[in-house]
N, CA, C, O and the ligand as a Tripos MOL2 file, in Angstrom:
@<TRIPOS>MOLECULE
protein
  285   283    72     0     0
PROTEIN
NO_CHARGES

@<TRIPOS>ATOM
      1 N           0.8410   -1.2050    0.0000 N.3       1 MET1
      2 CA          0.0000    0.0000    0.0000 C.3       1 MET1
      3 C           0.8660    1.2400    0.0000 C.2       1 MET1
      4 O           1.8750    1.2930    0.7020 O.2       1 MET1
      5 N           0.4910    2.2180   -0.7640 N.am      2 ASN2
      6 CA          1.1930    3.4920   -0.7540 C.3       2 ASN2
      7 C           0.4910    4.4650    0.1760 C.2       2 ASN2
      8 O          -0.7210    4.3910    0.3770 O.2       2 ASN2
      9 N           1.2610    5.3650    0.7340 N.am      3 TYR3
     10 CA          0.6520    6.4110    1.5440 C.3       3 TYR3
     11 C          -0.0060    7.4470    0.6420 C.2       3 TYR3
     12 O           0.4950    7.7440   -0.4420 O.2       3 TYR3
     13 N          -1.1240    7.9920    1.0930 N.am      4 ASP4
     14 CA         -1.7240    9.1050    0.3680 C.3       4 ASP4
     15 C          -1.1620   10.4330    0.8520 C.2       4 ASP4
     16 O          -1.2850   11.4620    0.1880 O.2       4 ASP4
     17 N          -0.5400   10.3840    2.0350 N.am      5 ASN5
     18 CA          0.1150   11.5710    2.5650 C.3       5 ASN5
     19 C           1.5080   11.1830    3.0150 C.2       5 ASN5
     20 O           1.7400   10.0480    3.4320 O.2       5 ASN5
     21 N           2.4250   12.1140    2.9310 N.am      6 CYS6
     22 CA          3.7920   11.8400    3.3720 C.3       6 CYS6
     23 C           3.7830   11.4870    4.8580 C.2       6 CYS6
     24 O           3.1860   12.2090    5.6560 O.2       6 CYS6
     25 N           4.4460   10.3700    5.2480 N.am      7 PRO7
     26 CA          4.4720   10.0020    6.6660 C.3       7 PRO7
     27 C           5.3370   10.9460    7.4940 C.2       7 PRO7
     28 O           5.3250   10.8730    8.7230 O.2       7 PRO7
     29 N           6.0790   11.8200    6.8470 N.am      8 HIS8
     30 CA          6.9510   12.7530    7.5780 C.3       8 HIS8
     31 C           6.3080   14.1240    7.7420 C.2       8 HIS8
     32 O           6.1810   14.6220    8.8600 O.2       8 HIS8
     33 N           5.9030   14.7360    6.6330 N.am      9 CYS9
     34 CA          5.3820   16.1080    6.7230 C.3       9 CYS9
     35 C           3.8820   16.1750    6.4680 C.2       9 CYS9
     36 O           3.2710   17.2260    6.6640 O.2       9 CYS9
     37 N           3.2750   15.0600    6.0300 N.am     10 GLY10
     38 CA          1.8280   15.0290    5.8950 C.3      10 GLY10
     39 C           1.2850   15.6360    4.6070 C.2      10 GLY10
     40 O           0.0700   15.6990    4.4210 O.2      10 GLY10
     41 N           2.1640   16.0800    3.7200 N.am     11 VAL11
     42 CA          1.6900   16.6690    2.4710 C.3      11 VAL11
     43 C           0.9900   15.5970    1.6320 C.2      11 VAL11
     44 O           1.3490   14.4210    1.6870 O.2      11 VAL11
     45 N           0.0050   16.0100    0.8700 N.am     12 SER12
     46 CA         -0.7020   15.0450    0.0250 C.3      12 SER12
     47 C           0.2090   14.5770   -1.0990 C.2      12 SER12
     48 O           0.8980   15.3720   -1.7380 O.2      12 SER12
     49 N           0.1960   13.2610   -1.3250 N.am     13 LEU13
     50 CA          1.0380   12.7040   -2.3860 C.3      13 LEU13
     51 C           0.2340   12.4430   -3.6480 C.2      13 LEU13
     52 O           0.7500   11.8870   -4.6180 O.2      13 LEU13
     53 N          -1.0170   12.8430   -3.6330 N.am     14 ILE14
     54 CA         -1.8690   12.6580   -4.8050 C.3      14 ILE14
     55 C          -1.7780   13.9030   -5.6640 C.2      14 ILE14
     56 O          -2.0530   15.0100   -5.2000 O.2      14 ILE14
     57 N          -1.3960   13.7210   -6.9090 N.am     15 GLY15
     58 CA         -1.2120   14.8560   -7.8060 C.3      15 GLY15
     59 C          -2.4370   15.1440   -8.6400 C.2      15 GLY15
     60 O          -3.5650   14.8580   -8.2390 O.2      15 GLY15
     61 N          -2.1990   15.7130   -9.8040 N.am     16 ASP16
     62 CA         -3.2840   16.0650  -10.7070 C.3      16 ASP16
     63 C          -3.9370   14.8100  -11.2770 C.2      16 ASP16
     64 O          -3.3200   13.7450  -11.3150 O.2      16 ASP16
     65 N          -5.1740   14.9390  -11.7160 N.am     17 PRO17
     66 CA         -5.8100   13.7930  -12.3620 C.3      17 PRO17
     67 C          -5.0930   13.4300  -13.6570 C.2      17 PRO17
     68 O          -4.6150   14.3070  -14.3760 O.2      17 PRO17
     69 N          -5.0220   12.1440  -13.9480 N.am     18 ILE18
     70 CA         -4.4220   11.6790  -15.2040 C.3      18 ILE18
     71 C          -5.4650   11.8610  -16.3090 C.2      18 ILE18
     72 O          -6.6160   11.4620  -16.1330 O.2      18 ILE18
     73 N          -5.0850   12.4570  -17.4460 N.am     19 PRO19
     74 CA         -6.0560   12.6320  -18.5320 C.3      19 PRO19
     75 C          -6.6760   11.2880  -18.9030 C.2      19 PRO19
     76 O          -5.9920   10.2650  -18.9390 O.2      19 PRO19
     77 N          -7.9590   11.3050  -19.1740 N.am     20 GLU20
     78 CA         -8.6790   10.0470  -19.3540 C.3      20 GLU20
     79 C          -8.1190    9.1820  -20.4850 C.2      20 GLU20
     80 O          -8.1440    7.9540  -20.3970 O.2      20 GLU20
     81 N          -7.6220    9.8040  -21.5280 N.am     21 ASP21
     82 CA         -7.1190    9.0130  -22.6540 C.3      21 ASP21
     83 C          -5.7880    8.3410  -22.3390 C.2      21 ASP21
     84 O          -5.3100    7.5230  -23.1250 O.2      21 ASP21
     85 N          -5.1850    8.6730  -21.2070 N.am     22 ARG22
     86 CA         -3.9200    8.0240  -20.8520 C.3      22 ARG22
     87 C          -4.0740    7.1020  -19.6610 C.2      22 ARG22
     88 O          -3.1380    6.3850  -19.3070 O.2      22 ARG22
     89 N          -5.2280    7.1090  -19.0460 N.am     23 ARG23
     90 CA         -5.4210    6.3750  -17.7950 C.3      23 ARG23
     91 C          -5.1770    4.8830  -17.9290 C.2      23 ARG23
     92 O          -4.7340    4.2330  -16.9820 O.2      23 ARG23
     93 N          -5.4670    4.3360  -19.1150 N.am     24 HIS24
     94 CA         -5.3220    2.8880  -19.2420 C.3      24 HIS24
     95 C          -3.8700    2.4460  -19.1310 C.2      24 HIS24
     96 O          -3.5970    1.2570  -18.9700 O.2      24 HIS24
     97 N          -2.9330    3.3930  -19.2160 N.am     25 HIS25
     98 CA         -1.5210    3.0290  -19.0460 C.3      25 HIS25
     99 C          -1.1290    2.9540  -17.5790 C.2      25 HIS25
    100 O          -0.0860    2.3920  -17.2450 O.2      25 HIS25
    101 N          -1.9420    3.5070  -16.7100 N.am     26 TYR26
    102 CA         -1.5520    3.6500  -15.3090 C.3      26 TYR26
    103 C          -2.6020    3.0300  -14.4050 C.2      26 TYR26
    104 O          -3.7600    2.8550  -14.7850 O.2      26 TYR26
    105 N          -2.1640    2.7040  -13.2030 N.am     27 SER27
    106 CA         -3.1560    2.2700  -12.2190 C.3      27 SER27
    107 C          -3.5660    3.5070  -11.4440 C.2      27 SER27
    108 O          -2.7160    4.2930  -11.0270 O.2      27 SER27
    109 N          -4.8390    3.6790  -11.2540 N.am     28 GLY28
    110 CA         -5.3110    4.8420  -10.5180 C.3      28 GLY28
    111 C          -5.7330    5.9590  -11.4500 C.2      28 GLY28
    112 O          -5.6030    5.8530  -12.6700 O.2      28 GLY28
    113 N          -6.2310    7.0070  -10.8750 N.am     29 THR29
    114 CA         -6.8090    8.0920  -11.6530 C.3      29 THR29
    115 C          -6.0410    9.3950  -11.4880 C.2      29 THR29
    116 O          -6.3300   10.3870  -12.1570 O.2      29 THR29
    117 N          -5.0520    9.3820  -10.5840 N.am     30 HIS30
    118 CA         -4.2770   10.6020  -10.3460 C.3      30 HIS30
    119 C          -2.7920   10.2810  -10.3870 C.2      30 HIS30
    120 O          -2.3710    9.1700  -10.0650 O.2      30 HIS30
    121 N          -2.0130   11.2680  -10.7870 N.am     31 TRP31
    122 CA         -0.5660   11.1130  -10.7030 C.3      31 TRP31
    123 C          -0.1730   11.0120   -9.2470 C.2      31 TRP31
    124 O          -0.8470   11.5400   -8.3620 O.2      31 TRP31
    125 N           0.9500   10.3110   -9.0110 N.am     32 ARG32
    126 CA          1.4820   10.2410   -7.6600 C.3      32 ARG32
    127 C           2.6910   11.1510   -7.5840 C.2      32 ARG32
    128 O           3.4590   11.2420   -8.5420 O.2      32 ARG32
    129 N           2.8690   11.8190   -6.4720 N.am     33 ARG33
    130 CA          3.9440   12.8030   -6.3580 C.3      33 ARG33
    131 C           5.2140   12.2410   -5.7490 C.2      33 ARG33
    132 O           6.2880   12.8160   -5.9270 O.2      33 ARG33
    133 N           5.1140   11.1140   -5.0240 N.am     34 GLU34
    134 CA          6.3270   10.5900   -4.4100 C.3      34 GLU34
    135 C           7.2980   10.0900   -5.4860 C.2      34 GLU34
    136 O           6.8900    9.7030   -6.5810 O.2      34 GLU34
    137 N           8.5670   10.1090   -5.1540 N.am     35 ILE35
    138 CA          9.6080    9.7590   -6.1130 C.3      35 ILE35
    139 C          10.1570    8.3870   -5.7440 C.2      35 ILE35
    140 O          10.5650    8.1650   -4.6040 O.2      35 ILE35
    141 N          10.1670    7.4780   -6.6940 N.am     36 GLY36
    142 CA         10.6910    6.1360   -6.4520 C.3      36 GLY36
    143 C          12.2050    6.1410   -6.5140 C.2      36 GLY36
    144 O          12.7920    6.6590   -7.4640 O.2      36 GLY36
    145 N          12.8320    5.5700   -5.5110 N.am     37 ILE37
    146 CA         14.2900    5.4870   -5.4820 C.3      37 ILE37
    147 C          14.6840    4.0280   -5.6320 C.2      37 ILE37
    148 O          14.1750    3.1560   -4.9280 O.2      37 ILE37
    149 N          15.5930    3.7790   -6.5530 N.am     38 GLU38
    150 CA         16.0120    2.4040   -6.7950 C.3      38 GLU38
    151 C          17.4510    2.2060   -6.3530 C.2      38 GLU38
    152 O          18.2930    3.0900   -6.5050 O.2      38 GLU38
    153 N          17.7110    1.0400   -5.8090 N.am     39 TYR39
    154 CA         19.0750    0.6540   -5.4710 C.3      39 TYR39
    155 C          19.3680   -0.6050   -6.2680 C.2      39 TYR39
    156 O          19.1400   -1.7180   -5.7930 O.2      39 TYR39
    157 N          19.8740   -0.4250   -7.4810 N.am     40 PRO40
    158 CA         20.0080   -1.5730   -8.3970 C.3      40 PRO40
    159 C          20.7980   -2.7310   -7.8080 C.2      40 PRO40
    160 O          20.5860   -3.8760   -8.2070 O.2      40 PRO40
    161 N          21.6940   -2.4700   -6.8790 N.am     41 ARG41
    162 CA         22.4590   -3.5840   -6.3100 C.3      41 ARG41
    163 C          21.6120   -4.4080   -5.3630 C.2      41 ARG41
    164 O          21.8460   -5.6020   -5.1740 O.2      41 ARG41
    165 N          20.6260   -3.7560   -4.7690 N.am     42 LYS42
    166 CA         19.7790   -4.4460   -3.7980 C.3      42 LYS42
    167 C          18.6170   -5.1280   -4.4690 C.2      42 LYS42
    168 O          18.2980   -6.2820   -4.1850 O.2      42 LYS42
    169 N          17.9810   -4.3860   -5.3760 N.am     43 TYR43
    170 CA         16.7080   -4.8610   -5.8880 C.3      43 TYR43
    171 C          16.3920   -4.1430   -7.1900 C.2      43 TYR43
    172 O          16.6710   -2.9520   -7.3310 O.2      43 TYR43
    173 N          15.8120   -4.8630   -8.1400 N.am     44 ASP44
    174 CA         15.4880   -4.3020   -9.4390 C.3      44 ASP44
    175 C          14.0850   -3.6980   -9.3940 C.2      44 ASP44
    176 O          13.1150   -4.3050   -9.8480 O.2      44 ASP44
    177 N          14.0030   -2.5260   -8.8550 N.am     45 GLY45
    178 CA         12.7070   -1.8660   -8.7210 C.3      45 GLY45
    179 C          12.7790   -0.8130   -7.6340 C.2      45 GLY45
    180 O          13.8570   -0.5120   -7.1200 O.2      45 GLY45
    181 N          11.6360   -0.2550   -7.2840 N.am     46 VAL46
    182 CA         11.6300    0.8100   -6.2760 C.3      46 VAL46
    183 C          11.8450    0.2240   -4.8870 C.2      46 VAL46
    184 O          11.1080   -0.6590   -4.4490 O.2      46 VAL46
    185 N          12.8450    0.7210   -4.2170 N.am     47 TRP47
    186 CA         13.1760    0.2420   -2.8730 C.3      47 TRP47
    187 C          12.7020    1.2270   -1.8130 C.2      47 TRP47
    188 O          12.3760    0.8480   -0.6880 O.2      47 TRP47
    189 N          12.6720    2.4870   -2.1940 N.am     48 GLU48
    190 CA         12.3250    3.5220   -1.2390 C.3      48 GLU48
    191 C          11.5460    4.6110   -1.9550 C.2      48 GLU48
    192 O          11.7250    4.8240   -3.1540 O.2      48 GLU48
    193 N          10.6930    5.2920   -1.2330 N.am     49 TRP49
    194 CA          9.9740    6.4350   -1.7820 C.3      49 TRP49
    195 C          10.4890    7.7010   -1.1210 C.2      49 TRP49
    196 O          10.8600    7.7000    0.0530 O.2      49 TRP49
    197 N          10.5050    8.7830   -1.8920 N.am     50 GLU50
    198 CA         10.9440   10.0610   -1.3380 C.3      50 GLU50
    199 C           9.8460   11.0930   -1.5050 C.2      50 GLU50
    200 O           9.2180   11.1880   -2.5600 O.2      50 GLU50
    201 N           9.6270   11.8550   -0.4620 N.am     51 CYS51
    202 CA          8.6430   12.9360   -0.5170 C.3      51 CYS51
    203 C           9.2260   14.0820   -1.3400 C.2      51 CYS51
    204 O          10.3580   14.4980   -1.0960 O.2      51 CYS51
    205 N           8.4670   14.6010   -2.3140 N.am     52 PRO52
    206 CA          8.9980   15.6850   -3.1440 C.3      52 PRO52
    207 C           9.1010   16.9970   -2.3730 C.2      52 PRO52
    208 O           9.7850   17.9150   -2.8250 O.2      52 PRO52
    209 N           8.4520   17.1090   -1.2430 N.am     53 ASP53
    210 CA          8.4700   18.3580   -0.4780 C.3      53 ASP53
    211 C           9.5250   18.3680    0.6150 C.2      53 ASP53
    212 O          10.3610   19.2710    0.6570 O.2      53 ASP53
    213 N           9.4980   17.3680    1.5070 N.am     54 CYS54
    214 CA         10.4290   17.4000    2.6470 C.3      54 CYS54
    215 C          11.6230   16.4840    2.4390 C.2      54 CYS54
    216 O          12.5380   16.4650    3.2620 O.2      54 CYS54
    217 N          11.6250   15.7240    1.3500 N.am     55 LYS55
    218 CA         12.7310   14.8070    1.0330 C.3      55 LYS55
    219 C          12.8540   13.6670    2.0270 C.2      55 LYS55
    220 O          13.8610   12.9580    2.0410 O.2      55 LYS55
    221 N          11.8470   13.4880    2.8500 N.am     56 GLY56
    222 CA         11.8330   12.3360    3.7510 C.3      56 GLY56
    223 C          11.6240   11.0770    2.9330 C.2      56 GLY56
    224 O          11.0100   11.1240    1.8670 O.2      56 GLY56
    225 N          12.1270    9.9600    3.4160 N.am     57 THR57
    226 CA         11.9730    8.7020    2.6830 C.3      57 THR57
    227 C          11.2920    7.6620    3.5510 C.2      57 THR57
    228 O          11.3010    7.7520    4.7780 O.2      57 THR57
    229 N          10.7000    6.6740    2.8960 N.am     58 TRP58
    230 CA         10.1130    5.5330    3.5960 C.3      58 TRP58
    231 C          10.2520    4.3270    2.6930 C.2      58 TRP58
    232 O          10.2980    4.4640    1.4710 O.2      58 TRP58
    233 N          10.3210    3.1260    3.2950 N.am     59 PRO59
    234 CA         10.5800    1.9280    2.4980 C.3      59 PRO59
    235 C           9.3810    1.5290    1.6440 C.2      59 PRO59
    236 O           8.2330    1.7260    2.0430 O.2      59 PRO59
    237 N           9.6470    0.9800    0.4900 N.am     60 SER60
    238 CA          8.5860    0.4300   -0.3530 C.3      60 SER60
    239 C           8.0950   -0.8760    0.2610 C.2      60 SER60
    240 O           8.6890   -1.3930    1.2070 O.2      60 SER60
    241 N           7.0090   -1.4000   -0.2860 N.am     61 GLU61
    242 CA          6.4690   -2.6670    0.2030 C.3      61 GLU61
    243 C           7.5230   -3.7630    0.1610 C.2      61 GLU61
    244 O           7.6540   -4.5580    1.0920 O.2      61 GLU61
    245 N           8.2720   -3.7910   -0.9350 N.am     62 VAL62
    246 CA          9.3010   -4.8180   -1.1020 C.3      62 VAL62
    247 C          10.3450   -4.7100    0.0070 C.2      62 VAL62
    248 O          10.7320   -5.7070    0.6160 O.2      62 VAL62
    249 N          10.7840   -3.4960    0.2520 N.am     63 ALA63
    250 CA         11.8020   -3.2910    1.2800 C.3      63 ALA63
    251 C          11.2700   -3.7290    2.6360 C.2      63 ALA63
    252 O          11.9960   -4.3200    3.4350 O.2      63 ALA63
    253 N          10.0010   -3.4360    2.8910 N.am     64 LYS64
    254 CA          9.3970   -3.8220    4.1680 C.3      64 LYS64
    255 C           9.3550   -5.3370    4.3030 C.2      64 LYS64
    256 O           9.7200   -5.8830    5.3440 O.2      64 LYS64
    257 N           8.9080   -6.0190    3.2420 N.am     65 LEU65
    258 CA          8.8170   -7.4800    3.2850 C.3      65 LEU65
    259 C          10.1840   -8.1110    3.4880 C.2      65 LEU65
    260 O          10.3430   -9.0480    4.2690 O.2      65 LEU65
    261 N          11.1660   -7.5820    2.7720 N.am     66 ARG66
    262 CA         12.5170   -8.1380    2.9210 C.3      66 ARG66
    263 C          13.0410   -7.9130    4.3220 C.2      66 ARG66
    264 O          13.6850   -8.7820    4.9090 O.2      66 ARG66
    265 N          12.7540   -6.7290    4.8530 N.am     67 GLY67
    266 CA         13.2040   -6.3960    6.1900 C.3      67 GLY67
    267 C          12.6330   -7.3690    7.2150 C.2      67 GLY67
    268 O          13.3370   -7.8240    8.1170 O.2      67 GLY67
    269 N          11.3380   -7.6850    7.0620 N.am     68 GLU68
    270 CA         10.6810   -8.6130    7.9850 C.3      68 GLU68
    271 C          11.3670   -9.9750    7.9310 C.2      68 GLU68
    272 O          11.6160  -10.6130    8.9540 O.2      68 GLU68
    273 N          11.6620  -10.3960    6.7040 N.am     69 ARG69
    274 CA         12.2240  -11.7170    6.5210 C.3      69 ARG69
    275 C          13.6090  -11.8160    7.1270 C.2      69 ARG69
    276 O          14.0150  -12.8780    7.5990 O.2      69 ARG69
    277 N          14.3390  -10.6990    7.1130 N.am     70 GLU70
    278 CA         15.7200  -10.7370    7.5960 C.3      70 GLU70
    279 C          15.8320  -10.6150    9.1100 C.2      70 GLU70
    280 O          16.9110  -10.8020    9.6720 O.2      70 GLU70
    281 N          14.7220  -10.3030    9.7700 N.am     71 LYS71
    282 CA         14.7540  -10.1200   11.2280 C.3      71 LYS71
    283 C          15.0560  -11.4310   11.9520 C.2      71 LYS71
    284 O          15.1200  -11.4570   13.1810 O.2      71 LYS71
    285 ZN          7.1380   15.0410    3.2560 Zn       72 ZN72
@<TRIPOS>BOND
     1     1     2 1
     2     2     3 1
     3     3     4 2
     4     3     5 am
     5     5     6 1
     6     6     7 1
     7     7     8 2
     8     7     9 am
     9     9    10 1
    10    10    11 1
    11    11    12 2
    12    11    13 am
    13    13    14 1
    14    14    15 1
    15    15    16 2
    16    15    17 am
    17    17    18 1
    18    18    19 1
    19    19    20 2
    20    19    21 am
    21    21    22 1
    22    22    23 1
    23    23    24 2
    24    23    25 am
    25    25    26 1
    26    26    27 1
    27    27    28 2
    28    27    29 am
    29    29    30 1
    30    30    31 1
    31    31    32 2
    32    31    33 am
    33    33    34 1
    34    34    35 1
    35    35    36 2
    36    35    37 am
    37    37    38 1
    38    38    39 1
    39    39    40 2
    40    39    41 am
    41    41    42 1
    42    42    43 1
    43    43    44 2
    44    43    45 am
    45    45    46 1
    46    46    47 1
    47    47    48 2
    48    47    49 am
    49    49    50 1
    50    50    51 1
    51    51    52 2
    52    51    53 am
    53    53    54 1
    54    54    55 1
    55    55    56 2
    56    55    57 am
    57    57    58 1
    58    58    59 1
    59    59    60 2
    60    59    61 am
    61    61    62 1
    62    62    63 1
    63    63    64 2
    64    63    65 am
    65    65    66 1
    66    66    67 1
    67    67    68 2
    68    67    69 am
    69    69    70 1
    70    70    71 1
    71    71    72 2
    72    71    73 am
    73    73    74 1
    74    74    75 1
    75    75    76 2
    76    75    77 am
    77    77    78 1
    78    78    79 1
    79    79    80 2
    80    79    81 am
    81    81    82 1
    82    82    83 1
    83    83    84 2
    84    83    85 am
    85    85    86 1
    86    86    87 1
    87    87    88 2
    88    87    89 am
    89    89    90 1
    90    90    91 1
    91    91    92 2
    92    91    93 am
    93    93    94 1
    94    94    95 1
    95    95    96 2
    96    95    97 am
    97    97    98 1
    98    98    99 1
    99    99   100 2
   100    99   101 am
   101   101   102 1
   102   102   103 1
   103   103   104 2
   104   103   105 am
   105   105   106 1
   106   106   107 1
   107   107   108 2
   108   107   109 am
   109   109   110 1
   110   110   111 1
   111   111   112 2
   112   111   113 am
   113   113   114 1
   114   114   115 1
   115   115   116 2
   116   115   117 am
   117   117   118 1
   118   118   119 1
   119   119   120 2
   120   119   121 am
   121   121   122 1
   122   122   123 1
   123   123   124 2
   124   123   125 am
   125   125   126 1
   126   126   127 1
   127   127   128 2
   128   127   129 am
   129   129   130 1
   130   130   131 1
   131   131   132 2
   132   131   133 am
   133   133   134 1
   134   134   135 1
   135   135   136 2
   136   135   137 am
   137   137   138 1
   138   138   139 1
   139   139   140 2
   140   139   141 am
   141   141   142 1
   142   142   143 1
   143   143   144 2
   144   143   145 am
   145   145   146 1
   146   146   147 1
   147   147   148 2
   148   147   149 am
   149   149   150 1
   150   150   151 1
   151   151   152 2
   152   151   153 am
   153   153   154 1
   154   154   155 1
   155   155   156 2
   156   155   157 am
   157   157   158 1
   158   158   159 1
   159   159   160 2
   160   159   161 am
   161   161   162 1
   162   162   163 1
   163   163   164 2
   164   163   165 am
   165   165   166 1
   166   166   167 1
   167   167   168 2
   168   167   169 am
   169   169   170 1
   170   170   171 1
   171   171   172 2
   172   171   173 am
   173   173   174 1
   174   174   175 1
   175   175   176 2
   176   175   177 am
   177   177   178 1
   178   178   179 1
   179   179   180 2
   180   179   181 am
   181   181   182 1
   182   182   183 1
   183   183   184 2
   184   183   185 am
   185   185   186 1
   186   186   187 1
   187   187   188 2
   188   187   189 am
   189   189   190 1
   190   190   191 1
   191   191   192 2
   192   191   193 am
   193   193   194 1
   194   194   195 1
   195   195   196 2
   196   195   197 am
   197   197   198 1
   198   198   199 1
   199   199   200 2
   200   199   201 am
   201   201   202 1
   202   202   203 1
   203   203   204 2
   204   203   205 am
   205   205   206 1
   206   206   207 1
   207   207   208 2
   208   207   209 am
   209   209   210 1
   210   210   211 1
   211   211   212 2
   212   211   213 am
   213   213   214 1
   214   214   215 1
   215   215   216 2
   216   215   217 am
   217   217   218 1
   218   218   219 1
   219   219   220 2
   220   219   221 am
   221   221   222 1
   222   222   223 1
   223   223   224 2
   224   223   225 am
   225   225   226 1
   226   226   227 1
   227   227   228 2
   228   227   229 am
   229   229   230 1
   230   230   231 1
   231   231   232 2
   232   231   233 am
   233   233   234 1
   234   234   235 1
   235   235   236 2
   236   235   237 am
   237   237   238 1
   238   238   239 1
   239   239   240 2
   240   239   241 am
   241   241   242 1
   242   242   243 1
   243   243   244 2
   244   243   245 am
   245   245   246 1
   246   246   247 1
   247   247   248 2
   248   247   249 am
   249   249   250 1
   250   250   251 1
   251   251   252 2
   252   251   253 am
   253   253   254 1
   254   254   255 1
   255   255   256 2
   256   255   257 am
   257   257   258 1
   258   258   259 1
   259   259   260 2
   260   259   261 am
   261   261   262 1
   262   262   263 1
   263   263   264 2
   264   263   265 am
   265   265   266 1
   266   266   267 1
   267   267   268 2
   268   267   269 am
   269   269   270 1
   270   270   271 1
   271   271   272 2
   272   271   273 am
   273   273   274 1
   274   274   275 1
   275   275   276 2
   276   275   277 am
   277   277   278 1
   278   278   279 1
   279   279   280 2
   280   279   281 am
   281   281   282 1
   282   282   283 1
   283   283   284 2
@<TRIPOS>SUBSTRUCTURE
     1 MET1         2 RESIDUE 1 A MET
     2 ASN2         6 RESIDUE 1 A ASN
     3 TYR3        10 RESIDUE 1 A TYR
     4 ASP4        14 RESIDUE 1 A ASP
     5 ASN5        18 RESIDUE 1 A ASN
     6 CYS6        22 RESIDUE 1 A CYS
     7 PRO7        26 RESIDUE 1 A PRO
     8 HIS8        30 RESIDUE 1 A HIS
     9 CYS9        34 RESIDUE 1 A CYS
    10 GLY10       38 RESIDUE 1 A GLY
    11 VAL11       42 RESIDUE 1 A VAL
    12 SER12       46 RESIDUE 1 A SER
    13 LEU13       50 RESIDUE 1 A LEU
    14 ILE14       54 RESIDUE 1 A ILE
    15 GLY15       58 RESIDUE 1 A GLY
    16 ASP16       62 RESIDUE 1 A ASP
    17 PRO17       66 RESIDUE 1 A PRO
    18 ILE18       70 RESIDUE 1 A ILE
    19 PRO19       74 RESIDUE 1 A PRO
    20 GLU20       78 RESIDUE 1 A GLU
    21 ASP21       82 RESIDUE 1 A ASP
    22 ARG22       86 RESIDUE 1 A ARG
    23 ARG23       90 RESIDUE 1 A ARG
    24 HIS24       94 RESIDUE 1 A HIS
    25 HIS25       98 RESIDUE 1 A HIS
    26 TYR26      102 RESIDUE 1 A TYR
    27 SER27      106 RESIDUE 1 A SER
    28 GLY28      110 RESIDUE 1 A GLY
    29 THR29      114 RESIDUE 1 A THR
    30 HIS30      118 RESIDUE 1 A HIS
    31 TRP31      122 RESIDUE 1 A TRP
    32 ARG32      126 RESIDUE 1 A ARG
    33 ARG33      130 RESIDUE 1 A ARG
    34 GLU34      134 RESIDUE 1 A GLU
    35 ILE35      138 RESIDUE 1 A ILE
    36 GLY36      142 RESIDUE 1 A GLY
    37 ILE37      146 RESIDUE 1 A ILE
    38 GLU38      150 RESIDUE 1 A GLU
    39 TYR39      154 RESIDUE 1 A TYR
    40 PRO40      158 RESIDUE 1 A PRO
    41 ARG41      162 RESIDUE 1 A ARG
    42 LYS42      166 RESIDUE 1 A LYS
    43 TYR43      170 RESIDUE 1 A TYR
    44 ASP44      174 RESIDUE 1 A ASP
    45 GLY45      178 RESIDUE 1 A GLY
    46 VAL46      182 RESIDUE 1 A VAL
    47 TRP47      186 RESIDUE 1 A TRP
    48 GLU48      190 RESIDUE 1 A GLU
    49 TRP49      194 RESIDUE 1 A TRP
    50 GLU50      198 RESIDUE 1 A GLU
    51 CYS51      202 RESIDUE 1 A CYS
    52 PRO52      206 RESIDUE 1 A PRO
    53 ASP53      210 RESIDUE 1 A ASP
    54 CYS54      214 RESIDUE 1 A CYS
    55 LYS55      218 RESIDUE 1 A LYS
    56 GLY56      222 RESIDUE 1 A GLY
    57 THR57      226 RESIDUE 1 A THR
    58 TRP58      230 RESIDUE 1 A TRP
    59 PRO59      234 RESIDUE 1 A PRO
    60 SER60      238 RESIDUE 1 A SER
    61 GLU61      242 RESIDUE 1 A GLU
    62 VAL62      246 RESIDUE 1 A VAL
    63 ALA63      250 RESIDUE 1 A ALA
    64 LYS64      254 RESIDUE 1 A LYS
    65 LEU65      258 RESIDUE 1 A LEU
    66 ARG66      262 RESIDUE 1 A ARG
    67 GLY67      266 RESIDUE 1 A GLY
    68 GLU68      270 RESIDUE 1 A GLU
    69 ARG69      274 RESIDUE 1 A ARG
    70 GLU70      278 RESIDUE 1 A GLU
    71 LYS71      282 RESIDUE 1 A LYS
    72 ZN72       285 GROUP 0 **** ****
């Protein structure tokens, strides 16, 4: 699950609506504002999300699952 608000500063991460003719390319109806950060050595995909406003980061679902497994 993605946050709808930044867990650090609380800003909304939901952006403008996606134009209807492009929606079928994306999941959801609005652009997302958080920035996906990838660590190619760790994982081929988004490992962390960054808030575009406060630059705070939080782990992606994958990172969370891996973290649980490594405990
Ligand atoms: Zn933030």
